[in-house]
N, CA, C and O atoms as CSV, one atom per row, in Angstrom:
chain,resi,resn,atom,element,x,y,z
A,1,MET,N,N,6.651,196.578,-3.357
A,1,MET,CA,C,5.223,196.689,-3.480
A,1,MET,C,C,4.844,197.941,-4.269
A,1,MET,O,O,3.927,197.911,-5.090
A,2,LYS,N,N,5.562,199.050,-4.012
A,2,LYS,CA,C,5.275,200.290,-4.733
A,2,LYS,C,C,5.565,200.113,-6.222
A,2,LYS,O,O,4.852,200.651,-7.068
A,3,THR,N,N,6.596,199.369,-6.527
A,3,THR,CA,C,6.974,199.131,-7.932
A,3,THR,C,C,5.842,198.403,-8.666
A,3,THR,O,O,5.513,198.742,-9.802
A,4,ILE,N,N,5.265,197.427,-8.022
A,4,ILE,CA,C,4.176,196.678,-8.644
A,4,ILE,C,C,2.981,197.573,-8.883
A,4,ILE,O,O,2.360,197.504,-9.943
A,5,ALA,N,N,2.648,198.408,-7.924
A,5,ALA,CA,C,1.528,199.344,-8.057
A,5,ALA,C,C,1.772,200.320,-9.197
A,5,ALA,O,O,0.860,200.619,-9.968
A,6,ILE,N,N,2.985,200.812,-9.306
A,6,ILE,CA,C,3.316,201.773,-10.368
A,6,ILE,C,C,3.222,201.097,-11.734
A,6,ILE,O,O,2.652,201.664,-12.666
A,7,LEU,N,N,3.772,199.904,-11.857
A,7,LEU,CA,C,3.707,199.168,-13.133
A,7,LEU,C,C,2.261,198.856,-13.516
A,7,LEU,O,O,1.898,198.925,-14.690
A,8,TYR,N,N,1.451,198.519,-12.537
A,8,TYR,CA,C,0.037,198.254,-12.790
A,8,TYR,C,C,-0.664,199.491,-13.315
A,8,TYR,O,O,-1.436,199.402,-14.270
A,9,CYS,N,N,-0.410,200.646,-12.711
A,9,CYS,CA,C,-1.013,201.899,-13.187
A,9,CYS,C,C,-0.556,202.252,-14.587
A,9,CYS,O,O,-1.357,202.693,-15.412
A,10,ILE,N,N,0.714,202.064,-14.859
A,10,ILE,CA,C,1.245,202.354,-16.202
A,10,ILE,C,C,0.594,201.433,-17.228
A,10,ILE,O,O,0.235,201.883,-18.316
A,11,SER,N,N,0.440,200.173,-16.904
A,11,SER,CA,C,-0.166,199.239,-17.874
A,11,SER,C,C,-1.620,199.605,-18.133
A,11,SER,O,O,-2.092,199.475,-19.263
A,12,LEU,N,N,-2.338,200.059,-17.117
A,12,LEU,CA,C,-3.716,200.489,-17.335
A,12,LEU,C,C,-3.785,201.712,-18.221
A,12,LEU,O,O,-4.616,201.777,-19.127
A,13,LEU,N,N,-2.924,202.679,-17.974
A,13,LEU,CA,C,-2.923,203.890,-18.776
A,13,LEU,C,C,-2.520,203.611,-20.202
A,13,LEU,O,O,-3.136,204.152,-21.121
A,14,SER,N,N,-1.518,202.794,-20.428
A,14,SER,CA,C,-1.045,202.528,-21.772
A,14,SER,C,C,-2.069,201.764,-22.576
A,14,SER,O,O,-2.201,202.013,-23.774
A,15,SER,N,N,-2.802,200.843,-21.971
A,15,SER,CA,C,-3.801,200.096,-22.697
A,15,SER,C,C,-5.017,200.961,-23.033
A,15,SER,O,O,-5.714,200.699,-24.013
A,16,THR,N,N,-5.269,201.987,-22.225
A,16,THR,CA,C,-6.393,202.864,-22.462
A,16,THR,C,C,-6.093,203.880,-23.569
A,16,THR,O,O,-6.952,204.153,-24.408
A,17,PHE,N,N,-4.901,204.429,-23.575
A,17,PHE,CA,C,-4.578,205.506,-24.506
A,17,PHE,C,C,-3.860,205.071,-25.762
A,17,PHE,O,O,-3.761,205.857,-26.704
A,18,MET,N,N,-3.355,203.853,-25.815
A,18,MET,CA,C,-2.602,203.399,-26.972
A,18,MET,C,C,-3.391,202.373,-27.759
A,18,MET,O,O,-3.075,201.184,-27.727
A,19,THR,N,N,-4.407,202.819,-28.457
A,19,THR,CA,C,-5.204,201.955,-29.278
A,19,THR,C,C,-4.579,201.863,-30.654
A,19,THR,O,O,-4.283,202.889,-31.266
A,20,THR,N,N,-4.376,200.675,-31.144
A,20,THR,CA,C,-3.777,200.473,-32.440
A,20,THR,C,C,-4.759,200.874,-33.516
A,20,THR,O,O,-5.900,200.413,-33.526
A,21,GLN,N,N,-4.322,201.735,-34.427
A,21,GLN,CA,C,-5.141,202.189,-35.539
A,21,GLN,C,C,-4.714,201.461,-36.812
A,21,GLN,O,O,-3.524,201.263,-37.052
A,22,VAL,N,N,-5.674,201.073,-37.606
A,22,VAL,CA,C,-5.420,200.385,-38.881
A,22,VAL,C,C,-6.240,201.088,-39.965
A,22,VAL,O,O,-7.049,201.964,-39.662
A,23,TYR,N,N,-6.034,200.710,-41.205
A,23,TYR,CA,C,-6.691,201.340,-42.342
A,23,TYR,C,C,-7.473,200.301,-43.115
A,23,TYR,O,O,-7.020,199.172,-43.305
A,24,ILE,N,N,-8.669,200.702,-43.562
A,24,ILE,CA,C,-9.488,199.842,-44.396
A,24,ILE,C,C,-9.948,200.627,-45.624
A,24,ILE,O,O,-9.950,201.858,-45.621
A,25,CYS,N,N,-10.330,199.913,-46.654
A,25,CYS,CA,C,-10.786,200.537,-47.880
A,25,CYS,C,C,-12.294,200.762,-47.790
A,25,CYS,O,O,-13.069,199.805,-47.786
A,26,GLY,N,N,-12.702,202.007,-47.719
A,26,GLY,CA,C,-14.114,202.350,-47.701
A,26,GLY,C,C,-14.827,201.956,-46.424
A,26,GLY,O,O,-14.314,201.175,-45.622
A,27,PRO,N,N,-15.993,202.496,-46.252
A,27,PRO,CA,C,-16.755,202.219,-45.033
A,27,PRO,C,C,-17.389,200.828,-45.008
A,27,PRO,O,O,-17.738,200.333,-43.936
A,28,LYS,N,N,-17.545,200.190,-46.174
A,28,LYS,CA,C,-18.102,198.819,-46.205
A,28,LYS,C,C,-17.535,198.050,-47.385
A,28,LYS,O,O,-17.076,198.649,-48.358
A,29,GLY,N,N,-17.563,196.759,-47.307
A,29,GLY,CA,C,-17.080,195.916,-48.371
A,29,GLY,C,C,-15.612,195.520,-48.250
A,29,GLY,O,O,-15.116,194.754,-49.075
A,30,ALA,N,N,-14.917,196.021,-47.251
A,30,ALA,CA,C,-13.510,195.682,-47.048
A,30,ALA,C,C,-13.394,194.241,-46.559
A,30,ALA,O,O,-14.269,193.744,-45.851
A,31,LYS,N,N,-12.307,193.579,-46.944
A,31,LYS,CA,C,-12.031,192.217,-46.475
A,31,LYS,C,C,-10.781,192.140,-45.629
A,31,LYS,O,O,-10.600,191.198,-44.858
A,32,LYS,N,N,-9.906,193.145,-45.775
A,32,LYS,CA,C,-8.633,193.155,-45.082
A,32,LYS,C,C,-8.419,194.496,-44.381
A,32,LYS,O,O,-9.018,195.504,-44.757
A,33,TYR,N,N,-7.567,194.499,-43.365
A,33,TYR,CA,C,-7.121,195.744,-42.784
A,33,TYR,C,C,-5.628,195.894,-43.008
A,33,TYR,O,O,-4.931,194.908,-43.246
A,34,HIS,N,N,-5.138,197.110,-42.935
A,34,HIS,CA,C,-3.772,197.436,-43.278
A,34,HIS,C,C,-3.137,198.228,-42.133
A,34,HIS,O,O,-3.795,199.063,-41.513
A,35,LEU,N,N,-1.882,197.969,-41.862
A,35,LEU,CA,C,-1.172,198.632,-40.767
A,35,LEU,C,C,-0.728,200.046,-41.117
A,35,LEU,O,O,-0.564,200.888,-40.233
A,36,THR,N,N,-0.533,200.307,-42.415
A,36,THR,CA,C,-0.126,201.633,-42.860
A,36,THR,C,C,-1.017,202.098,-43.992
A,36,THR,O,O,-1.544,201.286,-44.753
A,37,ALA,N,N,-1.185,203.399,-44.102
A,37,ALA,CA,C,-2.035,203.969,-45.160
A,37,ALA,C,C,-1.382,203.802,-46.515
A,37,ALA,O,O,-2.058,203.880,-47.541
A,38,SER,N,N,-0.063,203.572,-46.540
A,38,SER,CA,C,0.654,203.428,-47.797
A,38,SER,C,C,0.837,201.962,-48.187
A,38,SER,O,O,1.646,201.663,-49.066
A,39,CYS,N,N,0.119,201.057,-47.565
A,39,CYS,CA,C,0.223,199.638,-47.860
A,39,CYS,C,C,-0.077,199.390,-49.336
A,39,CYS,O,O,-0.977,200.002,-49.910
A,40,ARG,N,N,0.679,198.497,-49.931
A,40,ARG,CA,C,0.489,198.120,-51.328
A,40,ARG,C,C,-0.921,197.559,-51.584
A,40,ARG,O,O,-1.471,197.733,-52.671
A,41,GLY,N,N,-1.486,196.902,-50.603
A,41,GLY,CA,C,-2.834,196.334,-50.728
A,41,GLY,C,C,-3.939,197.384,-50.871
A,41,GLY,O,O,-5.025,197.072,-51.359
A,42,LEU,N,N,-3.678,198.606,-50.458
A,42,LEU,CA,C,-4.666,199.668,-50.586
A,42,LEU,C,C,-4.580,200.413,-51.915
A,42,LEU,O,O,-5.391,201.298,-52.186
A,43,SER,N,N,-3.599,200.058,-52.742
A,43,SER,CA,C,-3.400,200.788,-53.998
A,43,SER,C,C,-4.581,200.638,-54.962
A,43,SER,O,O,-4.807,201.521,-55.789
A,44,SER,N,N,-5.322,199.561,-54.876
A,44,SER,CA,C,-6.469,199.377,-55.760
A,44,SER,C,C,-7.797,199.808,-55.139
A,44,SER,O,O,-8.861,199.567,-55.709
A,45,CYS,N,N,-7.730,200.438,-53.983
A,45,CYS,CA,C,-8.929,200.907,-53.284
A,45,CYS,C,C,-9.595,202.032,-54.091
A,45,CYS,O,O,-8.967,203.049,-54.385
A,46,LYS,N,N,-10.849,201.840,-54.438
A,46,LYS,CA,C,-11.578,202.859,-55.202
A,46,LYS,C,C,-12.382,203.813,-54.276
A,46,LYS,O,O,-12.812,204.884,-54.705
A,47,ASP,N,N,-12.568,203.413,-53.036
A,47,ASP,CA,C,-13.238,204.247,-52.057
A,47,ASP,C,C,-12.196,204.989,-51.213
A,47,ASP,O,O,-10.990,204.861,-51.428
A,48,ALA,N,N,-12.683,205.747,-50.273
A,48,ALA,CA,C,-11.770,206.454,-49.367
A,48,ALA,C,C,-11.142,205.464,-48.382
A,48,ALA,O,O,-11.770,204.473,-48.008
A,49,THR,N,N,-9.928,205.731,-47.972
A,49,THR,CA,C,-9.284,204.930,-46.961
A,49,THR,C,C,-9.745,205.429,-45.594
A,49,THR,O,O,-9.671,206.625,-45.309
A,50,VAL,N,N,-10.210,204.533,-44.765
A,50,VAL,CA,C,-10.791,204.880,-43.454
A,50,VAL,C,C,-9.896,204.338,-42.355
A,50,VAL,O,O,-9.465,203.186,-42.406
A,51,LYS,N,N,-9.616,205.176,-41.358
A,51,LYS,CA,C,-8.810,204.778,-40.210
A,51,LYS,C,C,-9.753,204.316,-39.097
A,51,LYS,O,O,-10.647,205.056,-38.685
A,52,VAL,N,N,-9.546,203.088,-38.613
A,52,VAL,CA,C,-10.363,202.516,-37.559
A,52,VAL,C,C,-9.440,201.847,-36.530
A,52,VAL,O,O,-8.249,201.670,-36.788
A,53,SER,N,N,-9.974,201.485,-35.395
A,53,SER,CA,C,-9.166,200.757,-34.418
A,53,SER,C,C,-9.044,199.300,-34.840
A,53,SER,O,O,-9.888,198.776,-35.566
A,54,LEU,N,N,-7.995,198.664,-34.379
A,54,LEU,CA,C,-7.769,197.254,-34.710
A,54,LEU,C,C,-8.942,196.425,-34.202
A,54,LEU,O,O,-9.377,195.507,-34.897
A,55,SER,N,N,-9.456,196.708,-33.047
A,55,SER,CA,C,-10.568,195.937,-32.497
A,55,SER,C,C,-11.826,196.103,-33.345
A,55,SER,O,O,-12.592,195.148,-33.481
A,56,GLN,N,N,-12.067,197.290,-33.923
A,56,GLN,CA,C,-13.197,197.478,-34.801
A,56,GLN,C,C,-13.021,196.638,-36.070
A,56,GLN,O,O,-13.959,195.978,-36.519
A,57,ALA,N,N,-11.824,196.667,-36.638
A,57,ALA,CA,C,-11.546,195.889,-37.850
A,57,ALA,C,C,-11.763,194.411,-37.622
A,57,ALA,O,O,-12.320,193.720,-38.475
A,58,GLU,N,N,-11.327,193.922,-36.471
A,58,GLU,CA,C,-11.518,192.501,-36.145
A,58,GLU,C,C,-12.987,192.208,-35.925
A,58,GLU,O,O,-13.467,191.145,-36.318
A,59,ASN,N,N,-13.713,193.125,-35.307
A,59,ASN,CA,C,-15.156,192.934,-35.111
A,59,ASN,C,C,-15.918,192.926,-36.446
A,59,ASN,O,O,-16.978,192.307,-36.548
A,60,PHE,N,N,-15.392,193.599,-37.450
A,60,PHE,CA,C,-16.011,193.585,-38.786
A,60,PHE,C,C,-15.678,192.284,-39.516
A,60,PHE,O,O,-16.195,192.037,-40.606
A,61,GLY,N,N,-14.827,191.459,-38.932
A,61,GLY,CA,C,-14.445,190.190,-39.542
A,61,GLY,C,C,-13.295,190.324,-40.534
A,61,GLY,O,O,-13.080,189.433,-41.355
A,62,LEU,N,N,-12.553,191.431,-40.466
A,62,LEU,CA,C,-11.456,191.652,-41.389
A,62,LEU,C,C,-10.179,190.959,-40.901
A,62,LEU,O,O,-9.979,190.784,-39.699
A,63,SER,N,N,-9.340,190.576,-41.826
A,63,SER,CA,C,-8.054,189.970,-41.496
A,63,SER,C,C,-6.935,190.836,-42.005
A,63,SER,O,O,-7.153,191.723,-42.830
A,64,LEU,N,N,-5.739,190.587,-41.523
A,64,LEU,CA,C,-4.561,191.371,-41.913
A,64,LEU,C,C,-4.230,191.130,-43.385
A,64,LEU,O,O,-4.260,189.999,-43.868
A,65,CYS,N,N,-3.917,192.212,-44.079
A,65,CYS,CA,C,-3.532,192.154,-45.487
A,65,CYS,C,C,-2.279,191.284,-45.662
A,65,CYS,O,O,-1.373,191.336,-44.831
A,66,GLY,N,N,-2.225,190.512,-46.702
A,66,GLY,CA,C,-1.108,189.629,-46.977
A,66,GLY,C,C,0.198,190.347,-47.232
A,66,GLY,O,O,1.267,189.776,-47.014
A,67,TRP,N,N,0.135,191.605,-47.696
A,67,TRP,CA,C,1.334,192.377,-47.909
A,67,TRP,C,C,1.958,192.836,-46.614
A,67,TRP,O,O,3.128,193.219,-46.596
A,68,GLU,N,N,1.210,192.808,-45.535
A,68,GLU,CA,C,1.692,193.254,-44.237
A,68,GLU,C,C,2.469,192.193,-43.458
A,68,GLU,O,O,3.145,192.521,-42.483
A,69,ASP,N,N,2.385,190.944,-43.868
A,69,ASP,CA,C,3.052,189.851,-43.138
A,69,ASP,C,C,4.536,190.025,-43.117
A,69,ASP,O,O,5.246,189.197,-42.547
């Protein structure tokens, strides 16, 4: 029983503090998100590269860059 309680606490903590960060081109107009700042898909970005959470990127309607597959 203690093991289950400990695992439950660890899962809560890890989901709270381990938010996946992704990169998008500029504050608006992006269509894709990227897992790394050095992604080949960001090479043509004319705006600044912005770091956002994965959930924010998905809420913006962005999809994963094809180079990341």
